[in-house]
C-alpha positions as CSV (number, residue, x, y, z in Angstrom):
1,M,137.2,192.8,-42.5
2,S,140.6,194.5,-42.4
3,Q,138.8,197.8,-42.2
4,I,137.0,196.7,-39.1
5,F,140.2,195.6,-37.4
6,E,141.8,198.8,-38.4
7,S,138.9,200.7,-36.8
8,I,139.1,198.7,-33.6
9,K,142.9,199.3,-33.5
10,L,142.3,203.1,-33.8
11,A,139.6,203.0,-31.1
12,L,141.9,201.1,-28.7
13,G,144.7,203.5,-29.5
14,S,142.5,206.4,-28.8
15,I,141.5,204.9,-25.4
16,W,145.1,204.3,-24.4
17,A,146.2,207.8,-25.6
18,N,143.4,209.6,-23.7
19,K,143.2,207.4,-20.5
20,L,141.4,210.0,-18.3
21,R,138.9,211.0,-21.0
22,S,138.2,207.4,-21.8
23,L,137.6,206.5,-18.1
24,L,135.1,209.3,-17.7
25,T,133.6,208.4,-21.1
26,L,133.1,204.8,-20.0
27,L,132.1,205.4,-16.5
28,G,128.4,204.9,-17.1
29,N,128.9,201.5,-18.8
30,I,131.4,200.4,-16.1
31,V,128.8,201.2,-13.4
32,A,126.0,199.5,-15.3
33,V,127.8,196.3,-16.1
34,S,129.5,196.0,-12.7
35,S,126.1,196.4,-11.1
36,I,124.7,193.6,-13.3
37,I,127.5,191.2,-12.5
38,T,127.5,192.0,-8.8
39,V,123.8,191.9,-8.1
40,V,123.2,188.9,-10.4
41,S,126.0,186.9,-8.8
42,L,124.7,187.6,-5.3
43,I,121.1,186.8,-6.3
44,Q,122.1,183.6,-8.0
45,G,124.3,182.6,-5.1
46,M,121.4,183.2,-2.7
47,N,119.0,181.4,-4.9
48,A,121.1,178.3,-4.9
49,T,121.6,178.5,-1.1
50,V,118.0,179.2,-0.3
51,S,116.7,176.5,-2.7
52,G,119.2,174.0,-1.1
53,A,118.1,175.0,2.4
54,V,114.4,174.8,1.6
55,M,114.7,171.4,-0.1
56,S,116.9,170.1,2.8
57,D,114.3,171.4,5.4
58,L,111.0,170.7,3.6
59,G,111.9,168.3,0.7
60,A,110.8,168.5,-2.9
61,D,108.0,165.9,-2.4
62,T,106.7,166.8,1.0
63,F,104.6,169.6,2.6
64,T,104.0,170.9,6.1
65,I,100.8,171.6,8.0
66,D,101.1,174.1,10.9
67,R,99.1,176.5,12.9
68,T,99.8,179.7,10.9
69,G,101.0,178.7,7.4
70,M,102.7,181.4,5.3
71,T,101.8,184.9,6.4
72,T,102.7,188.0,4.5
73,S,101.2,190.7,6.7
74,E,100.7,191.5,10.3
75,E,96.9,191.2,9.9
76,Q,97.3,187.6,8.6
77,L,99.7,186.7,11.4
78,E,97.3,188.1,14.0
79,R,94.4,186.0,12.6
80,A,96.6,182.9,12.4
81,R,97.6,183.2,16.1
82,N,94.0,182.4,17.0
83,N,94.0,179.1,15.1
84,P,93.7,175.9,17.3
85,R,96.9,174.0,18.0
86,I,98.0,171.2,15.7
87,T,97.8,167.9,17.6
88,L,99.2,164.4,17.3
89,D,95.6,163.0,16.8
90,E,95.2,165.2,13.7
91,A,98.4,163.7,12.3
92,V,96.9,160.3,12.7
93,A,93.6,161.3,11.2
94,I,95.4,162.7,8.0
95,K,97.3,159.4,7.5
96,R,94.2,157.3,7.9
97,F,92.1,159.5,5.6
98,S,94.0,158.9,2.3
99,D,95.8,156.0,0.7
100,R,97.7,158.5,-1.5
101,I,99.7,159.5,1.6
102,E,102.7,157.3,2.5
103,S,104.0,158.9,5.7
104,V,102.9,161.5,8.2
105,M,105.2,162.8,10.9
106,A,104.4,165.2,13.7
107,Q,107.3,167.3,15.0
108,A,107.9,170.1,17.6
109,N,110.8,172.5,18.0
110,S,112.3,174.3,20.9
111,S,115.8,175.2,22.1
112,A,117.9,174.2,25.1
113,P,121.6,173.7,26.1
114,I,123.2,170.4,25.5
115,T,126.0,169.2,27.9
116,Y,128.6,166.5,27.8
117,G,131.1,166.4,30.7
118,N,132.5,170.0,31.0
119,E,131.4,171.0,27.5
120,E,128.1,172.8,27.0
121,I,126.5,174.3,23.9
122,E,123.8,176.9,24.6
123,S,120.6,177.2,22.6
124,V,120.6,174.1,20.4
125,R,117.5,173.5,18.4
126,I,115.8,170.4,19.7
127,Q,113.4,168.6,17.4
128,G,110.9,166.1,18.7
129,V,109.7,163.7,16.0
130,S,107.0,161.0,15.7
131,G,107.4,157.5,14.3
132,D,107.4,158.0,10.5
133,Y,110.3,160.6,10.7
134,A,112.9,158.1,9.2
135,N,110.9,158.1,5.9
136,F,111.7,161.8,5.3
137,S,114.9,162.6,3.4
138,M,115.9,165.6,5.5
139,F,116.7,163.2,8.4
140,D,119.8,161.2,8.1
141,A,122.8,159.8,10.0
142,E,126.4,160.0,8.6
143,R,127.6,158.1,11.7
144,G,125.5,155.6,13.7
145,R,121.9,155.4,12.8
146,V,118.6,157.3,13.0
147,L,116.0,156.8,15.7
148,S,114.2,153.5,15.4
149,F,110.4,153.3,15.2
150,T,110.3,151.5,18.5
151,E,112.5,154.1,20.2
152,V,110.2,156.9,19.0
153,Q,107.0,155.0,20.0
154,R,108.3,154.2,23.5
155,H,109.7,157.6,24.1
156,R,113.2,156.3,24.7
157,P,115.9,158.9,25.8
158,V,118.0,158.6,22.6
159,V,119.2,161.4,20.3
160,V,120.7,162.0,16.9
161,L,123.1,165.1,17.0
162,G,123.7,167.6,14.3
163,W,127.2,167.6,12.9
164,E,128.3,170.8,14.6
165,V,126.9,169.8,18.0
166,A,128.8,166.5,17.9
167,D,132.0,168.2,16.7
168,R,131.9,170.8,19.5
169,L,131.0,168.4,22.3
170,F,133.2,165.4,21.3
171,G,135.9,166.7,19.0
172,T,137.8,163.8,17.5
173,A,136.3,161.3,20.0
174,D,133.5,158.8,18.9
175,P,130.2,160.3,20.1
176,L,128.2,157.0,19.6
177,D,126.7,155.6,22.8
178,K,127.9,158.6,24.8
179,I,125.5,160.2,27.3
180,V,124.6,163.9,26.8
181,R,122.3,166.0,29.0
182,I,119.4,168.1,27.7
183,R,117.9,170.2,30.4
184,G,119.4,167.9,32.9
185,V,117.9,164.7,31.3
186,H,120.3,162.0,30.1
187,F,120.1,161.0,26.4
188,R,122.2,158.3,24.6
189,V,123.7,159.3,21.3
190,V,122.8,156.9,18.6
191,G,123.8,158.9,15.5
192,V,125.3,162.0,14.0
193,S,123.7,163.8,11.0
194,E,125.6,164.7,7.8
195,K,127.1,168.1,7.6
196,K,124.7,170.5,6.1
197,G,126.7,173.7,6.2
198,A,125.4,177.3,6.9
199,I,123.0,179.7,5.2
200,F,123.7,183.4,5.5
201,G,126.0,182.7,8.4
202,N,123.5,180.6,10.3
203,S,124.6,177.0,11.0
204,M,122.3,174.2,9.7
205,D,124.1,171.7,11.9
206,S,123.2,173.0,15.4
207,F,120.3,170.6,16.2
208,A,119.4,167.5,18.0
209,V,116.6,165.0,17.1
210,V,114.7,163.1,20.0
211,P,111.5,161.1,20.1
212,L,108.4,163.3,20.4
213,G,107.4,161.8,23.7
214,A,110.8,162.5,25.2
215,F,110.5,166.1,23.8
216,H,107.2,166.5,25.7
217,K,108.8,165.4,28.9
218,L,111.4,168.1,28.4
219,F,109.2,171.0,27.2
220,G,105.6,170.0,27.9
221,S,103.0,168.9,25.4
222,R,100.9,172.0,25.1
223,Q,102.8,173.6,22.2
224,S,101.4,173.3,18.7
225,L,103.0,170.7,16.4
226,Q,104.0,170.7,12.8
227,I,102.8,167.8,10.5
228,M,105.0,166.8,7.6
229,V,103.2,164.8,4.9
230,K,104.9,162.7,2.2
231,P,102.7,161.3,-0.7
232,R,103.3,157.9,-2.2
233,D,104.6,159.5,-5.4
234,A,106.0,163.0,-6.1
235,S,103.3,163.5,-8.8
236,L,100.6,163.2,-6.1
237,V,101.8,166.2,-4.0
238,Q,98.8,168.4,-5.0
239,T,96.3,165.6,-4.5
240,A,97.8,164.7,-1.1
241,K,97.5,168.4,-0.1
242,D,93.8,168.3,-1.0
243,D,93.3,165.1,1.0
244,A,95.2,166.4,4.0
245,R,93.1,169.6,4.0
246,I,89.8,167.7,3.8
247,A,90.9,165.3,6.6
248,L,91.9,168.2,8.9
249,R,88.7,170.1,8.1
250,I,86.6,167.0,8.9
251,K,88.6,166.4,12.1
252,R,88.0,170.1,13.2
253,R,84.3,170.0,12.1
254,L,84.6,173.1,9.9
255,E,81.6,174.1,7.9
256,P,82.0,174.4,4.1
257,A,81.8,178.2,4.2
258,E,84.4,178.4,7.0
259,P,88.0,179.2,6.0
260,D,90.9,176.9,7.0
261,N,92.1,177.5,10.5
262,F,95.5,176.0,9.7
263,G,98.2,176.5,7.1
264,I,99.8,174.3,4.5
265,V,103.4,175.1,3.4
266,S,105.5,173.4,0.7
267,S,108.9,174.1,-0.8
268,D,107.2,175.6,-3.8
269,S,105.3,178.2,-1.8
270,V,108.3,179.2,0.2
271,L,110.4,179.6,-3.0
272,D,107.6,181.6,-4.7
273,I,107.5,184.1,-1.9
274,Y,111.4,184.3,-2.0
275,N,111.3,184.8,-5.7
276,Q,108.8,187.6,-5.4
277,A,111.1,189.3,-3.0
278,T,114.1,189.0,-5.3
279,A,112.0,190.2,-8.2
280,G,111.9,193.6,-6.5
281,I,115.7,193.6,-6.4
282,F,115.8,192.9,-10.1
283,A,113.4,195.7,-10.8
284,V,115.7,198.2,-8.9
285,L,118.7,196.7,-10.8
286,V,117.0,197.3,-14.1
287,G,116.4,201.0,-13.2
288,V,120.0,201.5,-12.1
289,V,121.4,199.8,-15.1
290,A,119.1,201.6,-17.6
291,L,119.9,205.0,-16.1
292,S,123.7,204.3,-16.1
293,L,123.5,203.1,-19.7
294,V,121.6,206.1,-20.9
295,V,124.1,208.4,-19.2
296,G,127.0,206.3,-20.6
297,G,125.5,206.3,-24.0
298,I,125.0,210.1,-24.1
299,V,128.6,210.6,-23.0
300,I,129.8,208.2,-25.7
301,M,127.8,210.0,-28.4
302,N,129.3,213.4,-27.3
303,I,132.8,212.0,-27.4
304,M,132.2,210.5,-30.8
305,L,130.8,213.8,-32.1
306,M,134.0,215.5,-30.8
307,V,136.1,212.8,-32.5
308,V,134.3,213.4,-35.8
309,S,134.9,217.1,-35.4
310,E,138.6,216.5,-34.7
311,R,139.0,214.2,-37.7
312,T,136.9,216.3,-40.2
313,R,139.8,216.8,-42.6
314,E,140.7,213.1,-42.4
315,I,137.2,212.1,-43.2
316,G,137.1,214.7,-46.1
317,L,140.3,213.3,-47.5
318,R,139.0,209.7,-47.3
319,K,135.8,210.7,-49.1
320,A,137.8,212.5,-51.8
321,L,139.9,209.4,-52.4
322,G,136.7,207.3,-53.0
323,A,135.5,206.2,-49.5
324,K,131.7,205.7,-49.5
325,R,129.3,206.8,-46.8
326,R,128.9,203.2,-45.5
327,D,132.7,203.0,-45.1
328,I,132.8,206.2,-43.0
329,M,129.7,205.0,-41.0
330,S,131.3,201.6,-40.4
331,Q,134.5,203.2,-39.2
332,V,132.8,205.5,-36.6
333,L,130.3,202.8,-35.5
334,T,133.1,200.3,-35.0
335,E,135.0,202.8,-32.8
336,S,131.9,203.6,-30.8
337,I,131.1,200.0,-30.2
338,T,134.7,199.2,-29.3
339,L,134.8,202.0,-26.9
340,S,131.5,200.9,-25.3
341,I,132.4,197.2,-25.1
342,T,135.7,198.2,-23.4
343,G,133.7,199.8,-20.6
344,G,131.7,196.6,-20.4
345,I,134.7,194.4,-20.1
346,V,136.1,196.6,-17.3
347,G,132.7,196.5,-15.6
348,V,132.6,192.7,-15.8
349,A,136.0,192.5,-14.1
350,L,135.0,195.0,-11.4
351,G,131.7,193.3,-10.8
352,A,133.3,189.8,-10.5
353,M,135.9,191.2,-8.1
354,A,133.1,193.0,-6.0
355,A,131.0,189.8,-5.8
356,A,134.0,187.7,-4.8
357,A,135.0,190.3,-2.1
358,I,131.4,190.3,-0.7
359,A,131.3,186.5,-0.6
360,A,134.7,186.3,1.1
361,T,134.0,189.0,3.8
362,T,130.2,188.4,4.5
363,P,127.9,185.4,4.9
364,L,126.3,186.2,1.5
365,P,127.1,183.7,-1.2
366,A,128.0,184.8,-4.8
367,T,128.2,182.9,-8.1
368,V,129.3,184.7,-11.3
369,Q,127.0,183.5,-14.1
370,P,128.3,183.2,-17.6
371,W,125.0,184.5,-19.1
372,S,125.2,187.7,-17.0
373,V,128.7,188.3,-18.4
374,A,127.3,187.8,-21.9
375,I,124.3,190.0,-21.3
376,G,126.6,192.8,-19.9
377,I,128.9,192.7,-23.0
378,F,126.0,192.5,-25.4
379,I,124.2,195.5,-23.8
380,T,127.3,197.7,-23.9
381,G,127.8,196.7,-27.6
382,F,124.2,197.7,-28.3
383,V,124.7,201.1,-26.5
384,G,127.7,201.8,-28.6
385,L,125.8,201.0,-31.7
386,F,122.7,203.0,-30.8
387,F,124.4,206.1,-29.5
388,G,127.2,206.0,-32.1
389,W,124.7,205.9,-35.0
390,Y,124.1,209.7,-35.0
391,P,127.8,210.7,-34.9
392,A,128.5,208.1,-37.6
393,R,125.7,209.4,-39.9
394,R,126.9,213.0,-39.3
395,A,130.4,212.0,-40.4
396,A,129.1,210.1,-43.4
397,M,127.1,213.1,-44.6
398,L,130.1,215.5,-44.5
399,D,130.7,217.3,-47.8
400,P,134.3,216.4,-48.7
401,I,135.0,219.8,-50.2
402,E,133.9,221.6,-47.0
403,A,135.7,219.1,-44.9
404,L,139.0,219.7,-46.6
405,R,138.6,223.4,-46.1
406,R,138.4,222.9,-42.4
407,E,141.5,223.9,-40.5
């Protein structure tokens, strides 16, 4: 054990005595590990943000039926544009079809300015919702209340404001029971939603929720709706999807051989597509890291060969005094691993600082993961072991007599 510590001490002393040479030697490892930490931190931060946003928007136990569904190509999108509009009657048909479905909500989205007194916010997302909307967890009220079933059914001019909209229009004043104008129509504020934050710099709190009938008076009733479906239990999501698909196909009189002319989207399907996209980023990261590690490993091997050459007489003397081959190999390998891990530690520090700087100066979130730090250190240790083996074996195989003759 003392020999290992002595080898580590020698390696650290050599790094400190030859700072420029050590920096150039460790550059490959530093680039590789800093890349790992930075990219993994950004991806994990984005994963958490996207997952939270998707769950907030769709919910873990709900799914959405719309005109186009998830499209991944221009051809699919062009085909989906020819699908019929989703209607309120179809939402009613889906709910009546299956007793495994608890709630069905139809909603429509558009944007318009909202005005209160002299204050105006342009391009606020306006959501029109049908009667079951209060049963979906993504709708809430931090202050006041949500829209009542009666208000939705009777198309009353009432509104629940997003947190940012209420804050910008009313400041510290109480917004409840105040009258705001949407496209010139008066709406009474009955609630303010909880603050949801932002995703990639885009606010999740700039919206207003109104009854679907009131929405149609503002924007017309010809646009396609979205239908949100909630099963009676989270374990019945797939079964409820099948029931909703059958109900809508029956309603649209589709033949068995005809494809669906609508789309079903759930949080899982959205996250699957997102994960496929980030998998490509991981593949690029693996390539960059592998190349950097190979370059760094080759440089470390060359430096260790030079170190062995510089210390040939020392190695010969140690062998003449009784040091075994494994002792020589252990010393050289320990120095190589220490050198490589030092580069990994520097890379971890630089990667964490880079991730923090990106998170502070851009909308991109970043979260440094302990497992990425452990992987970075482990990989650099393995590189030091792998590329240090040949110089260590070469040192161990030196003939002590020939080594002592070397000037």
